BASE-243636 format. One record per residue (C-alpha): residue number from 1; residue in one letter; x, y, z. Coordinates in steps of 0.5 Angstrom, whole numbers, plus 500, padded with zeros to 3 digits. Layout:
# BASE-243636
i:aa:u:v:w
NUM:A:X:Y:Z $
...
***
This chain:
# BASE-243636
i:aa:u:v:w
1:M:494:272:877 $
2:N:490:279:878 $
3:L:484:278:883 $
4:S:479:284:883 $
5:I:476:284:890 $
6:P:469:288:891 $
7:S:470:293:897 $
8:E:464:289:901 $
9:T:468:282:900 $
10:L:475:285:902 $
11:A:471:288:908 $
12:R:468:281:909 $
13:G:475:278:909 $
14:L:478:283:914 $
15:K:472:281:919 $
16:D:473:274:918 $
17:G:480:274:919 $
18:F:482:271:912 $
19:F:488:276:911 $
20:D:490:276:918 $
21:E:491:269:918 $
22:A:495:270:912 $
23:L:499:275:914 $
24:D:500:272:921 $
25:G:503:266:917 $
26:V:508:271:913 $
27:E:510:274:920 $
28:R:512:267:923 $
29:S:516:265:917 $
30:G:519:272:917 $
31:F:521:271:924 $
32:V:524:264:923 $
33:E:528:267:918 $
34:A:530:273:922 $
35:V:532:268:928 $
36:R:536:263:924 $
37:K:540:269:922 $
38:R:540:272:929 $
39:D:538:279:925 $
40:L:535:283:930 $
41:S:534:289:926 $
42:Q:531:284:920 $
43:R:526:282:925 $
44:N:524:289:927 $
45:E:523:291:920 $
46:W:519:285:919 $
47:T:514:287:925 $
48:K:514:294:922 $
49:S:512:292:915 $
50:I:507:287:917 $
51:A:503:292:922 $
52:K:503:297:916 $
53:T:500:292:911 $
54:K:495:290:916 $
55:K:493:298:917 $
56:S:493:299:909 $
57:L:488:293:908 $
58:N:484:297:913 $
59:L:485:303:910 $
60:C:482:300:903 $
61:A:476:297:907 $
62:L:474:304:910 $
63:S:476:308:903 $
64:Q:470:312:901 $
65:S:471:309:894 $
66:S:467:303:891 $
67:A:472:301:886 $
68:P:474:294:887 $
69:V:481:292:890 $
70:T:486:288:886 $
71:I:491:284:888 $
72:H:497:283:883 $
73:H:501:277:884 $
74:T:507:277:881 $
75:H:513:271:882 $
76:T:518:276:884 $
77:R:515:274:891 $
78:R:512:281:892 $
79:H:505:283:893 $
80:T:502:290:892 $
81:M:494:292:893 $
82:A:492:298:888 $
83:R:486:302:889 $
84:S:484:309:887 $
85:S:490:314:886 $
86:L:490:316:894 $
87:T:489:309:896 $
88:R:495:307:892 $
89:R:499:312:895 $
90:R:497:310:902 $
91:L:499:303:900 $
92:I:506:305:897 $
93:N:507:310:903 $
94:S:506:305:908 $
95:G:510:299:905 $
96:L:505:294:903 $
97:A:510:290:899 $
98:V:512:284:903 $
99:G:514:277:901 $
100:A:509:272:902 $
101:S:511:265:901 $
102:A:506:260:898 $
103:S:502:266:895 $
104:S:499:267:902 $
105:L:495:274:901 $
106:M:493:271:894 $
107:M:490:265:897 $
108:A:487:269:903 $
109:A:484:274:898 $
110:V:481:268:894 $
111:R:478:265:900 $
112:A:475:272:902 $
113:Q:472:272:895 $
114:A:469:265:895 $
115:Q:465:267:901 $
116:S:462:273:898 $
117:P:455:272:895 $
118:S:457:277:889 $
119:A:463:273:887 $
120:Q:465:272:880 $
121:S:470:272:875 $
122:P:475:278:875 $
123:G:474:283:869 $
124:A:468:279:867 $
125:Q:464:282:862 $
126:S:456:284:862 $
127:P:451:278:862 $
128:I:450:275:855 $
129:S:443:273:856 $
130:N:442:268:849 $
131:W:448:264:851 $
132:P:449:259:848 $
133:S:446:260:841 $
134:R:452:256:837 $
135:P:456:250:838 $
136:I:462:251:843 $
137:R:469:249:842 $
138:L:472:245:848 $
139:I:480:245:847 $
140:V:483:238:850 $
141:P:491:239:850 $
142:W:492:232:850 $
143:P:491:226:845 $
144:A:485:223:843 $
145:G:483:216:847 $
146:G:488:218:853 $
147:L:485:219:860 $
148:V:484:227:859 $
149:D:480:226:853 $
150:I:476:221:856 $
151:A:474:225:862 $
152:A:473:231:857 $
153:R:468:227:852 $
154:Q:464:224:858 $
155:V:463:231:861 $
156:A:462:234:854 $
157:T:456:229:852 $
158:R:452:231:858 $
159:L:454:239:858 $
160:Q:451:239:851 $
161:A:445:236:853 $
162:A:444:241:859 $
163:L:446:247:854 $
164:G:442:245:848 $
165:Q:448:246:844 $
166:S:454:242:841 $
167:L:460:241:845 $
168:V:466:240:839 $
169:V:472:237:843 $
170:E:478:239:839 $
171:N:485:236:841 $
172:R:490:241:841 $
173:I:497:237:842 $
174:G:504:240:844 $
175:A:508:243:849 $
176:G:506:239:855 $
177:G:499:242:854 $
178:N:501:249:854 $
179:L:499:250:846 $
180:G:492:248:847 $
181:S:492:253:854 $
182:E:495:258:850 $
183:Q:490:258:844 $
184:V:484:258:849 $
185:A:487:264:853 $
186:R:487:268:847 $
187:A:480:266:845 $
188:P:474:271:846 $
189:A:471:271:853 $
190:D:464:269:850 $
191:G:463:262:852 $
192:Y:464:259:846 $
193:T:471:257:847 $
194:L:473:252:853 $
195:L:479:249:856 $
196:F:479:242:859 $
197:A:486:242:863 $
198:T:490:238:868 $
199:S:495:239:874 $
200:S:500:240:868 $
201:L:498:247:867 $
202:T:500:249:874 $
203:V:506:244:874 $
204:S:508:248:867 $
205:A:507:254:871 $
206:A:511:252:877 $
207:L:517:251:872 $
208:D:516:258:868 $
209:Q:514:264:872 $
210:R:512:267:865 $
211:L:507:261:864 $
212:A:505:262:871 $
213:I:503:269:870 $
214:R:499:267:864 $
215:A:496:261:867 $
216:M:493:265:873 $
217:Q:492:272:869 $
218:D:489:269:862 $
219:L:485:263:864 $
220:Q:478:263:868 $
221:P:477:257:873 $
222:I:470:254:872 $
223:A:469:247:875 $
224:H:473:242:878 $
225:V:471:235:875 $
226:A:476:229:877 $
227:N:482:227:880 $
228:A:487:222:877 $
229:P:492:219:882 $
230:S:498:216:881 $
231:V:501:209:883 $
232:L:509:208:885 $
233:V:511:202:882 $
234:A:517:198:883 $
235:G:520:194:877 $
236:P:523:187:876 $
237:S:530:190:877 $
238:I:529:191:884 $
239:S:526:186:890 $
240:V:522:191:894 $
241:N:515:190:897 $
242:S:513:197:900 $
243:V:515:204:900 $
244:A:519:203:907 $
245:E:523:197:903 $
246:L:524:202:897 $
247:L:527:207:902 $
248:A:531:203:905 $
249:L:534:200:899 $
250:A:535:208:896 $
251:Q:539:210:903 $
252:R:543:204:902 $
253:S:545:205:895 $
254:P:545:213:894 $
255:G:545:215:887 $
256:K:544:208:884 $
257:L:537:207:883 $
258:T:533:210:877 $
259:Y:526:213:876 $
260:A:522:214:870 $
261:S:518:220:868 $
262:A:514:222:862 $
263:G:519:228:861 $
264:V:523:233:865 $
265:G:518:238:868 $
266:S:512:232:867 $
267:F:507:231:873 $
268:A:510:224:874 $
269:H:517:228:875 $
270:L:515:233:880 $
271:V:511:228:884 $
272:V:518:223:885 $
273:E:522:229:886 $
274:R:517:231:892 $
275:F:518:224:894 $
276:K:525:224:894 $
277:A:526:231:898 $
278:Q:521:229:903 $
279:N:525:222:905 $
280:R:532:225:903 $
281:I:534:220:898 $
282:F:538:221:891 $
283:A:535:217:885 $
284:V:537:218:878 $
285:H:532:221:873 $
286:V:531:218:867 $
287:P:526:222:862 $
288:Y:522:219:857 $
289:T:518:222:851 $
290:G:511:219:854 $
291:A:509:214:859 $
292:P:508:208:855 $
293:A:516:208:853 $
294:A:517:209:861 $
295:M:513:203:862 $
296:N:516:199:857 $
297:D:523:200:860 $
298:Q:521:199:867 $
299:L:518:192:864 $
300:A:525:191:861 $
301:G:529:192:868 $
302:R:532:198:865 $
303:I:528:203:870 $
304:D:527:201:878 $
305:F:521:205:879 $
306:Q:516:211:877 $
307:M:510:214:879 $
308:A:505:212:874 $
309:N:498:213:871 $
310:I:494:208:874 $
311:T:491:206:867 $
312:V:498:205:864 $
313:A:500:201:870 $
314:L:494:197:872 $
315:P:495:191:867 $
316:H:502:190:869 $
317:V:501:190:876 $
318:K:495:185:875 $
319:S:500:181:871 $
320:G:505:181:877 $
321:R:510:184:872 $
322:V:511:191:876 $
323:K:509:191:884 $
324:A:505:197:886 $
325:Q:508:200:893 $
326:A:503:205:894 $
327:I:498:210:891 $
328:T:498:218:891 $
329:S:491:219:893 $
330:K:488:220:900 $
331:E:484:214:900 $
332:R:485:207:896 $
333:F:483:206:889 $
334:P:477:201:888 $
335:A:481:198:882 $
336:L:487:197:887 $
337:P:484:195:893 $
338:D:490:192:897 $
339:V:495:197:895 $
340:P:496:202:901 $
341:T:496:210:900 $
342:M:502:214:901 $
343:I:500:216:907 $
344:E:498:209:910 $
345:S:505:208:908 $
346:G:508:213:913 $
347:Q:509:219:908 $
348:K:506:224:912 $
349:D:501:229:908 $
350:F:503:226:901 $
351:E:497:227:897 $
352:A:499:228:890 $
353:D:493:227:885 $
354:Q:492:230:878 $
355:W:486:235:878 $
356:L:482:235:872 $
357:G:478:241:870 $
358:L:474:246:866 $
359:L:477:253:864 $
360:A:475:259:860 $
361:P:478:265:857 $
362:Q:479:270:863 $
363:G:473:276:863 $
364:L:468:271:862 $
365:P:461:274:864 $
366:A:459:271:871 $
367:N:452:268:868 $
368:I:456:264:864 $
369:V:461:262:869 $
370:E:455:260:874 $
371:R:451:256:869 $
372:L:457:252:867 $
373:N:459:251:874 $
374:T:452:249:876 $
375:E:451:244:870 $
376:T:458:241:870 $
377:N:457:239:878 $
378:R:450:236:876 $
379:A:454:232:871 $
380:L:458:229:876 $
381:A:453:226:880 $
382:D:451:222:874 $
383:T:453:215:876 $
384:A:455:213:869 $
385:L:460:218:868 $
386:R:463:217:875 $
387:E:463:209:873 $
388:A:467:211:866 $
389:L:472:216:870 $
390:E:473:210:875 $
391:R:475:205:869 $
392:A:479:210:866 $
393:G:483:211:873 $
394:M:480:217:876 $
395:R:475:219:881 $
396:V:470:224:880 $
397:A:471:231:884 $
398:S:466:233:890 $
399:P:462:239:887 $
400:A:465:245:888 $
401:S:464:253:887 $
402:T:469:257:882 $
403:P:472:260:887 $
404:A:474:254:891 $
405:F:477:251:884 $
406:A:481:257:883 $
407:L:484:256:890 $
408:L:485:249:889 $
409:M:489:251:883 $
410:Q:493:257:887 $
411:Q:495:252:892 $
412:D:497:247:887 $
413:L:502:252:884 $
414:A:505:254:890 $
415:R:506:246:892 $
416:W:510:245:886 $
417:Q:514:252:886 $
418:Q:516:249:892 $
419:V:518:243:890 $
420:V:522:246:884 $
421:K:526:251:888 $
422:Q:528:246:893 $
423:Q:530:241:888 $
424:G:533:246:883 $
425:I:529:243:877 $
426:R:529:247:871 $
427:A:525:246:864 $
428:E:529:244:858 $
***
């Protein structure tokens, strides 16, 4: 992800301590590693590197050049900042290349930019005054009639009324959502091709560094639309009535329990892997070609548990054929009021909703980004839309700015990268 930061935004970030906070976090993680290895020289080198980095950030802010600073984010755990040739030499000479876990500098930059009144899409084109003057395509990389498609069409109906132009929903299925995302990333940044994406974008990126670079470089976040929680369900093959009982069973019989997902690298797969890592349990992953097939085998007693989509699990929970143990959202879900959250079940900080949102090709003019964000947030206040999404197993997101949505995506990517690395997961 390349993030272009105007000089005044950088100054604001330095003044408000955003970069210091991020670098302090990096410094702490470096000290922990150095102490663990009893390596005094490594600790001293880390201290010098952090000090030089902070000095270089201030040099950028004090530079006479008005060109924006760009943070180039790659996935080799290195972060560099480049400005004018003179500033670039200063940065290189001062050693501005430190490993920042969880994309600390990138997140700090997004936070600083979110506070700037002039925040806009990096590399944005000049404003287009007559937009929209023709129909807009909304690419949905998931099947018609599914959860994502339902949300996309609800939003599209309200956006076309607000914009005065048709929004044509096109389902482009394939490669776990990546086919549709790639199509939008390659489209002209003119506001006539949009993407309705989900957390699958960041999950796929966590599994493949090349996808991560493309997802963050080539797509412009517009608006956060909704969150879709999952529910931890136990099948008839095991007799458990809570998360604690499931964990106790897994600990008594390591490697004997099985769990299903909609495929290797799917959102459900990574959520369970996070659950396993947090509780230090071992269970066998059985991937399926989709959520319905996974549920069918669980109902037949061939699979013990899974993290299921609410719309898939709800009828079977209501009928008693599977037992809902906990829900992954921060709050209980209205359709399952008696099912506790993972946090209520003793799983500290365990929140794992899928986000759904509107994106566009990178470089979209700032006036179009702002208009789409404003109209989408206005649509989310519609009671009928909120009720429709809730019936489909989603919660409408709180109104958020474009930079705030970008930060959410970056944090989500970092979270799943950590799970992938910790659990040694590889894409097939």
